[in-house]
C-alpha positions, 0 to 999 in steps of 0.5 A: 280533863274537863268533863271528858273533853281535852282542854288544849292551850295554844300559845306563842301565836297572835293575831297581829303578825299574819305568820303567827296567825297562820300557825294558829290556824295550822295547829287548829286544823290538825288538832281538831281533826285528831281531837274533834271534841277538844276545847281550846284556850289562850292567854289573855294577852290576845284580843278578846274578840279574836279569841271569842270568834274561835270559841277559845276559853281564856286562861284565868291569868292576870298580872298587874303591878307585880301582883298575880290576880290569876290566883284569885280565880281558883276560889271562883266556882267552876260553873261560874268561871265557865259562864265567863269563859275562864279556865285554870292553868291546872285544868289544861291537858295539853300545851302546844307552843307554836312560837315560831321564833321567840326563845333566843338571846335576841328577845331577852332573858325573861322569855326563856326563863318563863318557858322553863318555869312554865314547863316545870309547872305543867309537868307537875300538873300532868300536862303534856307539853309540845313545842312545835317546829320553831327557831331557837337560839343563840343562847350566850346568856348564862340565864338563858342557857340554864332556862333552856336546859330546864325546859328541855328537861320538862317538855315532852317534845321539842322540835327545832325547825332546822339544824342550826337551832337543833345544834344550839339546843344540843350544845346545851343539853346533848342529844335527847329523845324528846328533841327532834327536827322538823320543818315549819308546819304551815306548809300543809294548810291550804290558802284561799284566793280572795274574790277581789284579788286580780292576779293579772294586775297584781303579779309580782309580790313584795313583802316588807318587814320592819325587823330588817330595820330594827333587828339588823346592824346599822349598815343593813338597817340603813340599806334595807329601804333603798334596796326594796325601792330598787326592787320595786322600781325594776319590777315596775319599769319592766311591767312585772305588775308589782304589788306590796302585801302587808304581812305584819303590823303598822310598821310594815305598812309604813315601809310599804307606803314609802316603797310605793311613794318612791316608785309609783302610786300605781303600785297597790298595797294590799292589807288582807287580815285573813292569813289563809287569804294571804297564803292564797294571794301568794300562791296566785302570784307569779313571783315573790320577794319577801322579808317575812318568813311565812311569806317565804314559806307560803310561796315556796310551799306552793311552788312560787319562785321566791327571793328573800331578805333575812335577819336571822339564821332561820332564813338562811336555813330555810333556803338551804332546805329548799336547795335554793341558797341563791334565793337569799338576798343581801341588801347591800348587793349591787344593782346589777346583781339585784336585776339578775336575781329578779330575772332568775325568777321571772325569765321563762327558762330559769323560772320553769327549772326553778319551779320544778326544783321547788316543787320537789323540795316542797313535797319532801318538806310536807312529808316531814311535817306530816311525820312531825304530826304523827310523832306529836299524836303518838306522844299524846296517845294517852290523852285520847 
């Protein structure tokens, strides 16, 4: 602890993926309320000016050509390090991992290994380690299996976001007191409607995701763009006032432009950099079709009828948790099926019934999230 203040590292988030940034703000909102005098730090992989705007310290960790420069920082006097906003790993009191979906065979072996080695190092330093609700698995790789078991051994709390992720973990390490289930935690944070957003001309929100192209099989990958174009065309033809919201990086924008150019230049592409305003836009929308996970969460948690495509088990499980299994779309479905799905969330009778059901489930999910934070702060009580 630094001069009576907690130093908390938030990892696994970034500023390019708006869902990841929304998770960062969600964590900050809860932690700052519980620990008003806490100080925060991040790894230097994130943009400096973004970190600086949030008053984050930078962890003195730098690897280049296989050499670890971070070890040199310990020889720099603390008062000088603080002048440049640098902290050491051993000074961190709490690590909050809010990765979303990172620890899986789908992302390689080094990531799970890094988590395991870091958890052991943090434990040896007396640092509390919390992995907030996120998707895990599958773990077919022997190295990943070994790494995740090691992480489970050393982490203080790990929350799986749904049952499949939980089973991937318990199949490796069995039931454990430090392993729990809780939903995505961004459902508690409030959105902000931008002053320049007009929901009279932008009502039907379409959110593309490049992961539907690079993380799916060949058949799904090739079908994705034509599928999204069909959705946009039907919405435009029937005066549903469609618009496209860029929720990710440049690759998502490219898809957005291809959809617009194939349907009509009248369709607006919105690029909002503030994730809270993105959530506000989604809350003000009439209906949503999203390929981004947090686009779905932001819609459903605000009672907006939302359909989606997905490329991992986390999408399927999310709709099961909201008792709306029919909301997950197949990119190879027939055109009349696409129209029927859209009509489900647009037509007044079915829409009203759906909104009522979504709101009931949303309340259940937010209560679970609050219970998750209660468990986190109970675990951290010795750090108060």
